[in-house]
Backbone as a chain_set.jsonl record, in Angstrom:
{"seq": "MTIGRGKRPRDPNQLAKWTVDQSTSEQTTPEPKPEAPVMAPSNLSEYMAAIGRKGGQIGGKRRLKTMTKEQRRKVAKTAAKARWKKAR", "coords": {"N": [[-8.971, -2.036, -10.279], [-8.232, 0.504, -11.48], [-6.899, 3.134, -9.904], [-8.435, 6.094, -8.961], [-9.076, 8.604, -11.381], [-8.788, 8.53, -14.906], [-6.122, 7.181, -14.696], [-4.302, 4.365, -15.896], [-4.433, 0.961, -15.968], [-1.817, -1.308, -15.5], [-1.724, -3.988, -15.855], [-1.644, -6.126, -19.282], [-4.314, -7.449, -19.929], [-6.069, -5.998, -18.389], [-5.699, -3.392, -19.014], [-6.64, -3.515, -22.09], [-9.177, -3.776, -21.654], [-9.911, -1.418, -20.298], [-9.064, 0.32, -22.529], [-11.136, -0.27, -24.239], [-13.546, 0.565, -22.872], [-13.447, 2.877, -22.596], [-12.929, 3.823, -25.125], [-15.59, 3.094, -25.99], [-17.097, 4.421, -24.368], [-18.431, 3.346, -22.081], [-18.597, 2.461, -18.859], [-18.07, 0.469, -16.171], [-19.311, -0.979, -13.483], [-17.602, -0.791, -10.282], [-16.093, -3.746, -8.851], [-17.465, -5.068, -5.309], [-15.628, -4.253, -2.777], [-14.113, -7.21, -0.769], [-15.077, -7.674, 2.429], [-13.889, -7.053, 5.749], [-11.543, -9.767, 7.223], [-13.024, -12.061, 9.149], [-11.988, -12.272, 12.872], [-10.571, -15.314, 13.827], [-9.445, -17.759, 15.763], [-7.596, -19.661, 14.078], [-7.329, -18.15, 11.565], [-5.884, -15.837, 12.507], [-3.49, -15.03, 12.223], [-2.951, -14.419, 9.704], [-5.063, -12.325, 9.561], [-3.553, -10.563, 10.942], [-1.403, -10.163, 9.495], [-2.369, -8.815, 7.283], [-3.226, -6.338, 8.424], [-0.76, -5.115, 8.863], [0.693, -5.069, 6.652], [-1.22, -3.171, 5.54], [-0.453, -1.289, 7.196], [2.377, -0.594, 6.443], [1.984, 0.667, 3.902], [1.713, 3.106, 4.318], [3.696, 4.991, 4.512], [7.331, 6.533, 4.364], [7.216, 9.655, 4.366], [4.757, 10.527, 5.324], [4.893, 9.237, 7.928], [7.021, 10.547, 9.123], [6.214, 13.0, 9.18], [4.732, 13.269, 11.376], [6.439, 12.985, 13.722], [8.231, 14.075, 16.39], [11.194, 16.363, 16.392], [13.174, 15.233, 17.526], [12.446, 12.754, 17.865], [12.911, 11.734, 15.075], [15.348, 12.394, 14.955], [16.362, 10.098, 16.733], [15.687, 7.819, 15.346], [17.182, 8.238, 12.791], [19.662, 8.133, 13.754], [20.085, 5.444, 14.631], [19.505, 4.212, 11.837], [21.805, 4.889, 10.553], [23.598, 3.908, 12.262], [23.113, 1.505, 11.829], [23.67, 1.16, 9.075], [26.516, 1.654, 8.827], [27.491, -0.492, 10.126], [27.436, -2.625, 8.67], [29.263, -5.149, 6.96], [31.747, -4.804, 4.514]], "CA": [[-8.458, -1.82, -11.564], [-7.626, 1.824, -11.697], [-7.314, 3.964, -9.05], [-8.402, 7.644, -9.195], [-9.781, 9.122, -12.761], [-7.641, 8.716, -15.954], [-4.953, 6.283, -14.462], [-4.621, 3.399, -16.605], [-3.85, -0.181, -15.557], [-0.502, -1.897, -16.061], [-1.869, -5.398, -16.826], [-2.197, -5.788, -20.41], [-5.521, -7.43, -20.201], [-7.234, -4.683, -17.638], [-5.401, -2.104, -19.854], [-7.408, -3.49, -23.043], [-10.734, -3.667, -21.331], [-10.014, 0.053, -20.162], [-9.292, 1.149, -23.538], [-12.44, -0.495, -24.77], [-14.669, 0.966, -22.109], [-13.288, 4.571, -23.064], [-13.531, 4.182, -26.709], [-17.074, 3.128, -26.179], [-18.02, 5.228, -23.308], [-19.238, 2.129, -21.16], [-18.259, 2.595, -17.6], [-18.464, -0.531, -15.629], [-19.076, -0.271, -12.064], [-16.584, -1.559, -9.765], [-16.646, -4.905, -7.785], [-17.617, -4.418, -4.048], [-14.565, -4.817, -2.012], [-14.305, -8.247, 0.221], [-15.197, -7.212, 4.12], [-12.525, -7.753, 6.763], [-11.68, -11.178, 7.618], [-13.422, -12.388, 10.847], [-11.044, -12.775, 13.683], [-10.804, -16.353, 14.363], [-8.0, -18.229, 16.202], [-7.126, -20.426, 12.914], [-6.88, -17.204, 10.767], [-5.633, -14.595, 13.085], [-1.977, -14.402, 12.066], [-3.592, -13.833, 8.364], [-5.786, -11.032, 9.787], [-2.471, -9.373, 11.401], [-0.559, -9.751, 8.421], [-2.99, -8.141, 6.379], [-3.239, -5.23, 9.183], [0.834, -4.831, 9.103], [0.479, -4.706, 5.063], [-1.849, -1.723, 5.376], [0.468, 0.259, 7.926], [3.629, -0.346, 5.829], [1.794, 1.099, 3.02], [1.522, 4.496, 4.622], [4.755, 5.616, 3.81], [7.961, 7.169, 5.262], [6.815, 10.877, 4.731], [3.661, 10.766, 6.219], [5.438, 8.892, 9.437], [7.943, 11.702, 9.603], [5.292, 14.185, 9.498], [3.77, 12.938, 12.676], [7.171, 12.754, 14.62], [8.869, 15.126, 16.452], [12.773, 16.43, 15.871], [13.915, 14.652, 18.559], [12.006, 11.312, 17.545], [13.398, 11.89, 14.051], [16.724, 11.982, 15.121], [16.621, 9.015, 17.373], [15.582, 7.239, 13.966], [18.273, 8.476, 11.832], [21.014, 7.738, 14.545], [19.803, 3.988, 14.64], [19.654, 3.877, 10.712], [23.217, 5.304, 10.204], [24.657, 2.882, 13.103], [22.88, -0.036, 10.912], [24.568, 1.218, 7.643], [27.989, 1.667, 9.124], [27.696, -1.841, 10.7], [27.593, -3.574, 7.431], [30.716, -5.299, 6.399], [31.888, -4.572, 2.945]], "C": [[-8.018, -0.632, -11.746], [-7.742, 2.36, -10.309], [-7.364, 5.605, -9.269], [-9.337, 7.609, -10.888], [-8.691, 9.065, -13.543], [-6.246, 7.96, -15.839], [-5.118, 5.004, -15.324], [-3.772, 2.243, -16.333], [-2.713, -0.745, -15.948], [-0.832, -3.248, -16.571], [-2.521, -5.236, -18.257], [-3.711, -6.025, -20.636], [-6.616, -6.277, -19.603], [-7.0, -3.537, -18.738], [-6.458, -2.3, -21.153], [-8.897, -3.419, -23.073], [-10.925, -2.367, -21.005], [-9.963, 0.828, -21.269], [-10.668, 1.229, -24.235], [-13.433, 0.256, -24.313], [-14.526, 2.301, -22.557], [-13.42, 4.897, -24.33], [-15.013, 4.048, -26.812], [-18.3, 3.692, -25.397], [-19.036, 4.539, -22.482], [-18.341, 2.028, -20.09], [-18.928, 1.352, -16.948], [-18.303, -0.233, -14.213], [-18.24, -1.445, -11.369], [-17.036, -2.44, -8.941], [-16.617, -4.3, -6.485], [-16.336, -5.023, -3.386], [-14.951, -5.841, -0.991], [-14.631, -7.543, 1.612], [-13.99, -7.75, 4.692], [-12.972, -8.648, 7.191], [-12.441, -11.056, 9.061], [-12.254, -12.781, 11.698], [-11.135, -14.249, 14.362], [-9.63, -17.026, 14.905], [-7.237, -18.936, 15.025], [-6.498, -19.448, 11.879], [-6.2, -15.911, 11.502], [-3.935, -14.225, 12.808], [-2.158, -13.92, 10.31], [-4.246, -12.314, 8.361], [-4.342, -9.862, 9.856], [-1.598, -9.18, 10.596], [-1.021, -8.454, 7.503], [-3.043, -6.629, 7.232], [-1.675, -4.597, 9.065], [0.912, -4.194, 7.419], [0.117, -3.28, 4.975], [-1.0, -0.504, 6.115], [1.7, 0.449, 7.055], [3.218, 0.267, 4.466], [1.473, 2.626, 3.062], [2.725, 5.279, 4.214], [5.734, 6.299, 4.822], [7.638, 8.738, 5.672], [6.059, 11.377, 5.422], [4.137, 10.512, 7.644], [6.068, 10.265, 9.829], [7.312, 12.796, 9.912], [4.755, 14.477, 11.079], [4.829, 13.037, 13.8], [7.685, 13.884, 14.983], [10.353, 15.316, 16.057], [13.187, 15.5, 16.629], [13.661, 12.929, 18.399], [12.843, 10.92, 15.747], [14.94, 11.562, 13.857], [17.235, 10.999, 15.471], [16.633, 8.048, 16.002], [16.939, 6.96, 12.943], [19.525, 7.765, 12.335], [20.987, 6.051, 14.475], [19.989, 3.324, 13.139], [20.934, 4.065, 10.356], [24.047, 4.343, 11.008], [24.327, 1.489, 12.207], [23.611, 0.122, 9.677], [25.936, 1.084, 7.838], [28.226, 0.345, 9.4], [27.931, -2.938, 9.849], [28.638, -3.822, 7.034], [30.716, -5.06, 4.818], [32.216, -5.332, 1.978]], "O": [[-7.015, -0.735, -12.453], [-8.688, 2.007, -9.605], [-6.404, 6.241, -9.702], [-10.05, 6.703, -11.318], [-7.619, 9.468, -13.091], [-5.372, 8.072, -16.699], [-6.283, 4.617, -15.41], [-2.548, 2.351, -16.411], [-2.613, -0.608, -17.167], [-0.307, -3.663, -17.604], [-3.511, -4.553, -18.518], [-4.401, -5.232, -21.278], [-7.628, -5.829, -20.143], [-7.915, -2.89, -19.248], [-7.176, -1.322, -21.363], [-9.651, -3.144, -24.006], [-12.026, -1.91, -21.311], [-10.589, 1.887, -21.298], [-11.236, 2.23, -24.671], [-14.258, 0.687, -25.119], [-15.547, 2.886, -22.918], [-13.891, 5.96, -24.736], [-15.661, 4.753, -27.586], [-19.527, 3.637, -25.483], [-20.166, 4.949, -22.218], [-17.254, 1.502, -20.329], [-20.133, 1.145, -17.097], [-17.453, 0.524, -13.742], [-18.18, -2.626, -11.712], [-18.076, -2.279, -8.304], [-15.984, -3.263, -6.288], [-16.082, -6.223, -3.493], [-15.947, -5.61, -0.305], [-14.098, -6.434, 1.578], [-13.267, -8.645, 4.255], [-14.135, -8.83, 7.55], [-12.393, -10.114, 9.852], [-11.509, -13.646, 11.238], [-11.762, -14.348, 15.416], [-8.618, -16.717, 14.276], [-6.028, -18.708, 15.072], [-5.415, -19.699, 11.351], [-6.05, -14.926, 10.78], [-3.365, -13.214, 13.22], [-1.412, -13.065, 9.833], [-4.07, -11.416, 7.537], [-4.117, -8.84, 9.208], [-0.89, -8.179, 10.703], [-0.368, -7.478, 7.133], [-2.859, -5.671, 6.48], [-1.608, -3.38, 9.239], [1.156, -3.021, 7.134], [0.819, -2.381, 4.512], [-0.886, 0.685, 5.817], [2.098, 1.604, 6.901], [4.195, 0.43, 3.735], [1.068, 3.276, 2.098], [2.554, 6.277, 3.514], [5.315, 6.649, 5.925], [7.712, 9.152, 6.829], [6.254, 12.385, 6.1], [3.9, 11.341, 8.523], [5.635, 10.963, 10.746], [7.708, 13.554, 10.798], [4.491, 15.513, 11.69], [4.339, 13.178, 14.92], [7.721, 14.801, 14.162], [10.818, 14.413, 15.361], [13.805, 14.699, 15.928], [14.466, 12.057, 18.725], [13.245, 9.789, 15.474], [15.543, 10.851, 13.054], [18.305, 10.628, 14.987], [17.718, 7.559, 15.685], [17.469, 5.931, 12.523], [20.259, 7.034, 11.669], [22.056, 5.492, 14.233], [20.477, 2.2, 13.022], [21.3, 3.137, 9.634], [25.117, 3.952, 10.542], [25.152, 0.607, 11.97], [24.194, -0.871, 9.24], [26.576, 0.404, 7.036], [29.26, -0.1, 8.901], [28.497, -3.983, 10.169], [29.286, -2.856, 6.633], [29.729, -5.152, 4.088], [32.246, -4.89, 0.829]]}, "num_chains": 1, "name": "protein.A"}
């Protein structure tokens, strides 16, 4: 529902519940997170998609901190070439 202490949810229904909880000082316990899916041949692609989404959420700033100057330069060159290659 919310992340951290004091952040409000964007969904109107969840916001209403949050407001009532805050005003009545009743804090509900968060629902347990579902376990990671078991890797079976039928849902392997779903599992890999979930792993990929998690990696995409790390963000560019954190990625750049782990790269060397040469690696950053190479990525920037590739991005610039892709931008200039597009037709206007």
